[in-house]
C-alpha positions as MATLAB code, in Angstrom:
seq = 'MPKYPGQYTSIMKRYKSVMTSLEKLGKATKAAGPLNKKTLELVQLAAAAAIRAEGSVHSHARRALEAGAKPAEIQHAIIVLTSTIGFPTVSAALSWVDDVLKKQGTK';
ca = [
     -57.046  -11.997   26.711;
     -53.491  -10.484   26.613;
     -52.236   -8.592   23.749;
     -49.671  -10.400   21.818;
     -47.052   -8.993   19.561;
     -47.909   -8.543   15.728;
     -45.566  -11.275   14.584;
     -46.890  -13.800   17.273;
     -50.428  -13.051   16.392;
     -49.716  -13.358   12.599;
     -48.068  -17.002   13.254;
     -51.292  -17.840   15.425;
     -53.592  -16.973   12.716;
     -51.592  -18.902    9.884;
     -50.447  -21.820   12.069;
     -53.438  -22.545   14.818;
     -52.733  -26.095   15.088;
     -48.955  -25.710   15.545;
     -49.697  -23.049   18.280;
     -52.280  -25.199   20.041;
     -49.625  -27.861   20.121;
     -47.096  -25.629   21.327;
     -49.422  -24.191   24.264;
     -50.264  -27.804   25.102;
     -46.385  -28.585   25.321;
     -45.769  -25.739   27.642;
     -48.589  -26.578   30.007;
     -47.365  -30.287   30.043;
     -43.904  -29.226   30.633;
     -44.858  -26.936   33.360;
     -47.065  -29.685   35.013;
     -44.087  -32.254   34.780;
     -42.438  -31.212   38.088;
     -42.545  -29.608   41.493;
     -41.660  -26.073   40.452;
     -44.280  -23.390   41.422;
     -45.398  -20.942   38.855;
     -43.079  -18.177   40.006;
     -39.852  -20.311   39.801;
     -40.967  -21.516   36.485;
     -41.293  -18.033   34.906;
     -37.918  -16.924   36.521;
     -36.175  -20.019   35.083;
     -37.888  -19.300   31.548;
     -36.989  -15.629   31.888;
     -33.135  -16.574   32.451;
     -33.134  -18.950   29.397;
     -34.824  -16.187   27.544;
     -31.918  -13.857   28.575;
     -29.369  -16.337   27.757;
     -30.554  -16.742   23.940;
     -30.905  -12.952   23.822;
     -34.792  -13.211   23.079;
     -35.991   -9.570   23.926;
     -39.634  -10.452   23.539;
     -39.406  -13.735   25.385;
     -37.595  -11.769   28.193;
     -40.655   -9.123   28.223;
     -43.234  -11.731   28.106;
     -41.594  -13.982   31.116;
     -40.898  -10.724   33.059;
     -44.495   -9.852   32.894;
     -45.531  -13.407   33.796;
     -43.197  -13.706   36.647;
     -44.435  -10.577   38.050;
     -48.037  -11.900   37.735;
     -46.885  -14.949   39.489;
     -45.837  -12.855   42.269;
     -42.094  -12.321   41.739;
     -40.892   -9.043   42.851;
     -38.939   -6.777   40.668;
     -35.778   -7.533   42.884;
     -36.188  -11.205   42.230;
     -36.680  -10.700   38.403;
     -33.421   -8.589   38.215;
     -31.598  -11.143   40.370;
     -32.604  -14.019   38.214;
     -30.842  -12.005   35.316;
     -27.828  -10.489   37.217;
     -26.741  -14.137   38.703;
     -26.174  -15.058   35.111;
     -23.129  -12.764   34.668;
     -20.608  -15.316   34.953;
     -22.442  -17.678   32.756;
     -23.680  -15.605   29.696;
     -21.549  -12.489   30.040;
     -22.246   -9.027   31.121;
     -23.307   -7.617   27.802;
     -25.903  -10.035   27.403;
     -27.142   -9.568   31.132;
     -26.985   -5.644   30.588;
     -29.266   -6.130   27.482;
     -31.810   -8.405   29.459;
     -31.782   -6.144   32.361;
     -32.760   -3.258   30.016;
     -35.587   -5.347   28.715;
     -36.715   -6.137   32.290;
     -36.652   -2.515   32.872;
     -38.900   -1.826   29.933;
     -41.571   -4.169   31.754;
     -41.040   -2.830   35.145;
     -41.352    0.867   33.925;
     -44.508    0.113   32.001;
     -45.990   -1.638   35.100;
     -44.880    0.957   37.154;
     -42.925   -1.169   39.358;
     -39.713    0.772   38.729;
];
């Protein structure tokens, strides 16, 4: 079982039925279309970067790697957002991706 951040674990303990429903929703949305797991994780990674959600960027970068994405693909999924979300946000997201890549020994 993966190690979750403390805040996430706390919410899971306090609101088990909510988190179970959220998990089911995530699975249902992923199953609703033709995208493969790697592409889905890259899309969610980009969305996390756009809303400046550091924890989600970490999570989806890890999941993208697990789904077979190469570090360059993960980095490209972020850098391509420059004209959409702006360089400062992209720079922050790339630093969060780098955290994951360094920890996994892929950078």
